[in-house]
C-alpha positions in Angstrom: 84.0 143.8 -107.6 85.0 140.3 -107.9 82.6 137.8 -109.4 82.4 134.2 -108.1 83.6 131.6 -110.6 81.4 128.6 -111.2 82.6 125.8 -108.9 84.2 128.2 -106.4 83.4 128.2 -102.6 81.2 131.3 -103.0 78.9 129.6 -105.4 79.0 126.1 -104.0 77.9 127.2 -100.4 74.3 128.3 -100.7 72.7 128.4 -97.3 69.2 127.6 -98.7 70.4 124.1 -99.8 72.0 123.4 -96.5 68.8 124.3 -94.7 66.4 122.4 -96.9 68.7 119.2 -96.8 68.8 119.5 -92.9 64.9 120.0 -92.7 64.3 116.9 -95.0 66.6 114.7 -92.9 65.3 115.9 -89.5 61.6 115.5 -90.7 62.3 112.2 -92.1 63.6 110.6 -89.0 60.8 109.6 -86.6 61.0 110.5 -83.0 60.7 106.8 -82.2 64.3 106.4 -83.2 65.9 108.7 -80.6 69.4 107.2 -80.9 69.4 107.7 -84.6 68.1 111.3 -84.3 70.8 112.1 -81.7 73.5 110.4 -83.8 72.5 112.5 -86.9 72.4 115.7 -84.8 75.8 114.9 -83.3 77.3 114.3 -86.8 76.1 117.8 -87.8 78.0 119.2 -84.8 81.2 117.3 -85.4 81.1 118.1 -89.1 80.7 121.8 -88.4 83.7 121.7 -86.0 85.9 119.8 -88.5 85.0 122.4 -91.3 85.5 125.4 -89.3 88.8 124.3 -88.0 90.1 123.4 -91.5 88.8 126.6 -92.9 90.7 128.6 -90.4 93.9 126.4 -90.8 93.8 126.8 -94.6 93.5 130.6 -94.3 90.2 130.7 -96.1 88.2 132.2 -93.2 89.1 134.5 -90.2 88.2 133.2 -86.8 85.6 136.0 -86.5 83.8 134.8 -89.6 83.8 131.3 -88.4 82.3 132.3 -85.1 79.6 134.2 -86.9 79.0 131.0 -89.0 78.7 129.1 -85.8 76.2 131.4 -84.3 74.1 131.3 -87.6 74.3 127.5 -87.7 73.2 127.3 -84.0 70.3 129.5 -84.8 69.2 127.4 -87.9 69.6 124.3 -85.9 67.1 125.6 -83.3 64.7 126.7 -86.1 65.1 123.3 -87.8 64.3 121.5 -84.5 61.3 123.6 -84.0 59.9 123.3 -87.5 60.7 119.5 -87.7 58.8 119.0 -84.4 56.1 121.7 -84.9 53.3 119.0 -85.2 54.3 117.8 -81.7 53.4 121.3 -80.3 49.9 121.2 -81.7 46.9 119.6 -80.3 46.1 117.7 -83.6 48.3 114.8 -84.3 50.1 114.7 -87.6 48.6 112.2 -89.9 50.5 112.0 -93.4 47.9 109.5 -94.6 45.2 112.2 -94.4 46.9 114.3 -97.1 45.4 114.0 -100.6 48.1 112.9 -103.0 46.4 112.7 -106.3 44.4 115.2 -108.4 41.0 113.6 -107.9 41.1 114.3 -104.2 41.3 118.0 -105.0 38.1 118.0 -107.2 35.3 120.3 -106.4 32.0 120.8 -108.1 31.7 124.3 -109.7 28.4 125.4 -111.1 28.0 126.0 -114.8 26.6 129.4 -115.5 24.3 130.4 -118.4 24.4 133.6 -120.3 22.8 135.6 -117.5 25.2 134.2 -114.9 22.7 131.9 -113.2 23.9 128.3 -112.3 22.6 125.6 -114.8 24.1 122.5 -113.5 27.4 121.2 -112.2 30.7 120.2 -113.7 34.0 119.2 -112.1 36.9 121.7 -111.9 40.2 121.7 -110.2 41.2 124.1 -107.5 
């Protein structure tokens, strides 16, 4: 069994990091900027074609491996598009200003119990 060395292609190419970065970029671009969104998505495709052809040319991957990566990338692109536009499919509009961003917004009042377990009063606790 061959272990991957730090800095090698096996270590540097984690699928998770690619997916998270793609989700952040896609979710960050508003649907109002359609031309920018199409340009970014087109750059993904052009970059994938460039990388796959260079990997085959440099004998780092077999064509079948590259085809499998293409199919996986296509599937992930469809999932990313669905997730990034998920709020558009719901009846409730997405409002980022409605999200509580500080700890005080998550405060709830929890009753203080006496020795018998009966509520005495209220104090603030955090979820």
